[in-house]
C-alpha positions in Angstrom: 168.2 144.5 109.6 164.9 142.5 109.8 164.4 140.8 113.6 163.1 136.8 113.2 162.3 134.8 116.0 162.8 131.0 115.4 160.6 128.6 118.0 161.6 125.7 118.1 164.7 126.6 116.6 167.6 124.3 118.5 166.1 121.8 116.4 167.5 120.1 112.7 166.4 122.4 110.5 166.1 125.0 113.0 169.7 125.3 113.0 169.4 125.3 109.5 167.3 128.1 108.7 169.5 130.2 111.4 172.4 129.9 109.5 171.0 130.7 106.5 168.9 133.4 107.5 172.0 134.9 109.2 174.0 135.3 106.2 171.3 136.8 104.3 171.5 139.8 107.0 168.8 138.8 109.4 168.9 139.7 113.1 168.2 135.8 114.5 167.2 134.9 117.9 166.3 131.2 118.7 163.6 130.2 121.7 163.9 126.9 122.4 163.5 124.5 125.2 166.9 123.0 125.2 169.3 125.1 127.0 171.6 126.0 124.5 168.6 128.5 122.8 169.1 132.5 122.8 166.2 131.8 125.0 164.8 128.7 127.0 161.4 128.3 127.3 158.9 125.9 127.3 156.4 127.0 124.6 153.3 125.7 126.4 153.7 128.3 129.0 152.0 131.8 128.0 153.9 134.1 129.9 156.6 133.0 129.2 156.4 132.4 125.1 155.3 135.9 125.7 158.2 137.2 127.4 160.8 135.2 124.8 159.0 137.2 122.5 158.4 140.4 123.7 162.6 140.8 124.0 162.8 142.5 120.7 161.0 144.6 118.2 160.2 140.8 115.9 159.2 141.2 112.3 158.2 137.7 111.8 158.2 134.6 114.1 159.0 131.4 112.4 157.1 128.4 115.0 159.6 125.7 113.9 158.3 123.9 118.0 156.5 120.4 117.8 156.6 116.9 117.7 157.7 115.4 115.0 158.6 111.6 115.4 155.3 109.8 114.1 156.4 107.0 117.4 156.4 109.6 119.7 153.1 112.0 118.9 151.8 107.9 119.2 152.8 107.0 122.6 151.5 110.2 124.1 148.6 111.4 122.3 148.0 114.2 125.1 151.5 115.8 125.2 151.4 115.5 121.1 148.1 118.4 121.5 150.0 120.2 123.7 153.6 120.6 122.1 151.5 120.6 118.5 148.8 123.1 118.9 148.6 124.6 122.5 152.1 125.9 121.7 151.2 127.8 118.7 147.7 129.0 119.9 150.0 130.7 123.0 152.2 132.0 120.1 149.7 133.5 118.2 148.1 135.0 121.5 151.5 136.7 122.5 152.2 137.7 118.8 148.8 139.4 118.6 149.0 140.9 121.7 153.0 142.1 120.9 152.0 143.4 117.7 154.2 140.9 115.6 152.5 140.7 112.1 154.1 137.9 110.5 154.1 134.0 111.5 155.8 131.4 109.0 155.0 128.1 110.5 156.1 124.2 109.4 153.2 122.0 108.8 153.9 118.7 106.4 153.0 117.0 103.1 152.2 114.0 106.0 148.4 116.4 105.8 147.9 115.5 102.4 147.8 111.4 103.6 143.9 112.7 104.1 143.2 112.6 100.1 142.4 110.0 98.2 143.5 111.5 95.1 148.0 110.7 94.0 148.5 114.2 92.7 147.8 116.6 95.3 148.7 120.8 95.6 148.3 123.7 97.9 144.7 123.8 97.0 143.8 119.7 96.7 140.6 119.1 100.2 141.2 118.0 103.1 139.0 116.2 104.9 140.3 116.2 109.1 138.3 112.9 109.2 140.5 111.1 107.1 143.6 111.7 109.1 144.2 108.4 110.7 147.6 109.8 112.4 147.9 112.5 115.0 150.5 113.8 113.8 148.9 114.6 110.4 145.7 115.9 112.7 147.2 118.4 114.7 148.9 119.3 112.1 145.8 119.7 109.6 144.0 121.8 112.5 147.6 124.0 113.6 147.0 125.0 110.0 142.8 126.0 110.2 143.7 128.1 113.3 146.8 130.0 111.5 144.0 130.8 108.8 141.3 131.8 111.7 143.6 133.5 113.6 144.9 135.5 110.1 140.9 136.8 109.8 140.5 137.4 113.3 143.4 139.1 114.4 144.8 139.9 111.4 148.1 138.1 111.5 149.8 137.3 108.3 150.9 133.8 108.0 152.7 131.7 105.4 151.7 127.9 106.3 155.1 125.3 104.2 154.8 122.0 103.7 158.1 120.2 104.3 158.5 116.8 102.4 161.3 114.5 104.9 163.5 116.7 105.8 167.4 115.3 105.9 171.1 115.7 106.1 173.0 116.8 109.2 171.4 116.0 112.8 168.5 115.2 112.1 166.3 112.9 113.7 168.0 109.6 114.6 164.8 107.1 113.4 163.9 108.7 110.4 164.4 106.2 108.4 167.5 106.7 106.6 169.1 108.5 109.1 168.1 104.5 111.1 169.3 102.8 107.9 172.7 103.6 107.5 173.1 103.6 111.8 171.7 99.9 111.2 174.2 99.0 108.2 176.8 101.0 110.5 176.3 98.1 113.7 175.7 95.8 111.6 172.2 95.6 112.1 169.3 94.6 109.4 167.5 97.1 108.0 163.8 96.8 109.0 161.3 98.0 106.2 157.8 98.3 107.1 155.4 96.9 105.2 156.1 95.8 101.3 158.7 98.4 100.9 156.4 100.7 98.2 155.5 103.1 100.4 157.4 106.3 99.8 159.1 109.8 100.5 159.6 112.7 98.6 163.4 113.2 100.4 164.1 117.2 101.0 168.0 118.3 101.3 167.5 120.4 105.0 170.1 122.9 103.6 167.3 123.6 100.8 164.5 123.6 103.8 167.0 126.6 105.1 166.4 128.4 102.1 163.0 128.0 101.4 162.4 129.0 104.8 164.8 132.3 103.9 162.1 132.9 101.1 159.3 132.9 102.4 159.4 136.0 104.1 159.0 137.5 100.3 156.1 139.9 100.6 154.4 137.4 97.9 154.7 134.3 100.0 152.0 136.1 102.4 148.9 134.6 103.2 150.0 131.3 101.1 150.4 127.9 101.9 153.4 126.2 99.7 155.0 123.0 99.4 158.5 122.0 99.8 159.1 118.6 98.1 161.7 117.0 97.2 162.0 116.4 93.4 162.3 112.4 93.6 160.5 109.9 94.7 162.1 107.5 96.6 160.6 104.1 98.0 161.6 103.0 101.9 163.1 99.5 99.8 164.8 102.3 98.1 166.2 103.3 100.4 168.0 100.2 102.0 168.9 99.8 98.9 170.2 102.8 98.5 171.9 102.6 101.5 173.5 98.8 101.1 175.1 100.2 98.3 176.7 103.5 99.9 178.2 101.0 103.1 179.0 98.3 100.0 179.2 95.5 102.4 175.8 93.0 102.8 173.3 94.0 105.3 170.5 92.2 105.4 166.5 93.4 105.0 163.8 92.4 107.0 160.4 93.4 106.1 157.5 93.9 109.0 154.2 94.7 109.0 153.1 98.5 107.9 152.8 101.2 111.2 149.4 102.1 111.9 148.8 106.0 109.7 151.9 105.9 108.6 152.6 108.6 105.4 151.9 106.1 102.3 153.2 109.1 99.8 151.9 111.3 96.9 153.2 112.9 94.3 153.1 116.6 95.3 153.6 119.4 93.4 155.9 122.5 93.8 154.8 124.9 90.8 153.8 127.2 93.6 156.7 127.6 95.4 158.7 127.5 91.7 156.3 130.8 91.1 156.2 132.8 94.1 159.5 132.2 95.6 161.5 131.0 92.9 162.2 127.8 94.9 162.7 124.6 93.5 165.0 121.6 95.3 169.6 121.8 94.6 170.5 119.1 96.0 169.3 115.1 94.5 168.9 111.7 96.6 172.2 110.7 95.4 174.0 113.2 96.6 172.3 113.9 99.8 172.1 109.9 101.0 175.8 109.6 100.7 176.3 113.4 102.5 174.1 111.8 105.1 176.5 108.6 104.9 179.0 110.4 105.5 178.0 112.4 108.3 176.8 109.3 110.6 180.0 107.1 109.9 182.5 110.3 111.2 
């Protein structure tokens, strides 16, 4: 049985990933700043990270610790950089000292916002100089650092570029959760811009399955997209919430958010080829699950 550490594992995706790994026989340890973790640690403290990773002989580390909310990244850039980047370098240094051979890193399809092309894959050239969002900049930086560590320190990696995660327990400020909560409480659904920017939402259980499959030898030192199958515009999200709620809900249009991800057509074929992974929960089904969860 392999020992797996999930740093930042007390959060949304980490919780489902833990269940998925345990159901396949893995011994999972959650390392997080939250008090309900197996080991409570602030990962911006190197000595604490090293102590936590020295608690067992770990075979691999999932690195989920990050500030993922776009507004929170912009509000406190210093804190965002510290949490998103320094915590990663602390983890990689500790792994090197302790001889832990493999890291699975949660990146994002937001990195493709720096591209001019609409259709993208893992080989698409990404220029950090085109980034206009601190979240994107942090993730691109982290990806580069991980590749550097592999060459210099020999730590193998799998970088997973996630589609937008949703499902029970997701961040309340993600667009689908926010719209559902607003509809239930009688507030309008606020759409930024004209509503044409889109997301390929990925249900959290599909994230968890992809995370488990990423432990495969075939995924070693690979960057792999895990993206939703359907492109859903923000306007369509609002209309779907109206449909689910079954009552009249007002939609308001406001200015675009700075550096917002406009959406890309992200190729999933590498995940299918290497891991035999593809999304299983479609948006109509998943949005109903989430509506029922929030509505109670």
